N, C-alpha and C positions, 0 to 999 in steps of 0.2 A: 764606287761609281760617283762621279762628280756631277753636281747640278750646275752645268756650265751654260745651259741654254734654256730659253723659255719653254722649248718643247719638252725638255726633261721635267720642268715644273708642271706642265700640263699632264704628263704621264703619271705624276705623283698625286695629282689632285683626286680626292674621293669623288666618284661619279656614278658608281653602280650600287644599287641596293643588292642585298644578298639574293633576293628573288630574281632580279634582272640578270645578275652574273650567273646564277645557277641555270637559268633558262638559256643564256647564250652558250654556256659550256655543256649543256645537256647533262647537268648534275642534279642530284636531289638537293633541295635547298637546305634541308636539315643537316645533310652531310657537309655542305659548304659552310654552314654556320659553325659547326664543330671545328672545322679547319681554321676559321678566322677568329672565333671567339672562345674556343675551348668548351669543355663541358665537365662540370664537377671538378675533380682534381686534375683533370687532363688539360694541359695548357694548349693554347692555339699553336698551330704549325706555321701559319702565315701571320706575320706582323703587319697589321693594317697601317697604311700611310697616314690616315687621319683618325679622328676620334669617332665614336659611334659605331655604326654597322655598315658604312659605305666602303666599297673597295675602289682602289685606284686602278688605272690601266695596268700598272706594274703588278698589283695584287692579282688582277685577272690572269695575267700570264703565269704567275706562280701557281694559281689554282689549276690552270690548264696543264702545267707540267706535273703537278701532283696527281691529277686525275689519270695520267698515263700509267701510274704505278697502282693506284688504288682500284682502278677499273679492271685490272688484269691480275693483280696479286693481292691476296688478303694479308696485307702488312699492317702492323700496328702503327698508330701515329707516333708513338714513342720511338719506334725503330726508324721511321722516316725522319723525324726531327734529329735523331742522333746522327743519321747519315748526312743530313744537310750540314750539321755542325762540323762533321768530319771534313766535308768538302770545303767549307769556309776556311778551316785551318790549313788544309792541304794545298789549296789554290790561293789562299790569302785574298779572298774577295768577300765583300760585305753581304751580297745577296746573290749567291751562285745560280739560283733558278732563273734569274732574269738577265744574266750576262752571257754574251755569246761564247765566252771562254768555256763556260759550262757545257755548251753544245759540242765542244770538241774534246777537251781534256777531261771535263767533269763527269761525263757519262760513265767512263770506265771506272773512275775513282768511286763514284757514287754506288754503282752496282757491285763493285768489289767489297765495299764496306757493308752493304746490305747482305751480301753473301756471308760475311763474318758474323754479323748480328743475328742472322736467322739460321746459321749453320745449314745453309741450303746446299743442295747438290750442285755440281758444275752445270748440269743441265738447267737448273732453276736460275742460276746467275745469267746464263746466256739468254734465257727467255725474257729477262727484264730489259736488257739493253736495246734490242730491236724495237720494242714497244716505245721506249722513251725517245729513241731517235726519230720514230715516225711523228710523235707529237712535237718534237723540237723543229721538225721541218715545216710545221704549220705556223711557225713564228718567223717574222721578217725582222732583221736587225739593222740598225743604222751603222755608220762608219765608226762610231765610238763603241760598238758592241752592245748596245742596249736595244730592247725590243721597240719597234715602232708600229707594227701591224700584227694582227692575229687572224688566221684563217681557221675559225673554230671547228669546222666540219671537214673531215677528210673526204673530200669529194672534188672531182675534176669535171667541169662542164666541157662543152665542145672546145676543141683547140687546146685542151690540157690546162685551161685556166681555172683557178679556184673561184667558185661562184660568190661566196659571202666573205666579207672582210670586216674587221673591227679595228678602228683607229681612233685615238682620242681627239684627233683633229677633224673627224668626219661625223656629221650628224650627232654631235655631242656624245660620241663614243658608242652609238648604237650600231648593231650589225647592219650593213648596207650591201646592196648589189655592187660588186666590183665594177669600177669604171663608170658608174652612173650616179652614185651618191644617194640612190633611192633606199630609204630605210625598209628593211624587211618587215618590221612590225606594221608599217603603213599599208603594205600589200595585204598582210594578214587581216588587218582591221577592216579594210575596204571589202575584202572577200567575204568576211563574216557579216558585213552589213548588206551584202547582196550583190555586189559588183561581180560581173562575169570576168573570165580571163580576157575576153575581148575588150571589155571596159578598161581593164588595167593596162592592156596594150595601148589603147588610145590615150590614156591619161599619162603614162610614163614613157612611152616610146620604146619599151623593151620587147624583145622577141617573145612570142608565146611560150616557147619551150623553157626560156629562162625564168619566166614568171611561174610556170607550173612547177619547175624544179625548186625554186625558192620557197614556194608554198609548201611543198612536200617536205623539204628539209627543216622548215620552221614548225612543222606539226608536232 
């Protein structure tokens, strides 16, 4: 993947703490820390774009894709890392989990290799692919095949539109209400401080059902 635009540079910039990223992806922060920092002799599965413990937007997408496997199949990190390396060689891409080509050709190759590594049944292999495809659909890709937006919660509000979106160019990468730019954490903070849903409607001009649903999803 070539860094040919400023937007790509923004997406590589470390901007999420492990705690923030885990909250956005509904992951355990300790689990995410193991993925990006390793533990003991176990190496990291995700290579951070920066130093320290901050994730970039690209790292966030990688964690999102990995969670599609770990949440539904008890696979070792060693097996997942080996499968990622297999896809890198098979598709000749540097970071398969964040390239759109993985969303098409890569899922079959990835699940095939996991099947070999784990000696799964045919039924087990087929169970992996649909889950991964669901998570991949929550990622929006640009014309160059790199991720530009993440819809971290599999939920459709009225009209079939996803309610919450994450973009490195919106609200410093924080989850926002789609189409408004209102950070979800601001709604949560004000609700915890005592604002009613009516107060939030007046402050942000969002429909009550959207605010209620955003608060529920952020809980």
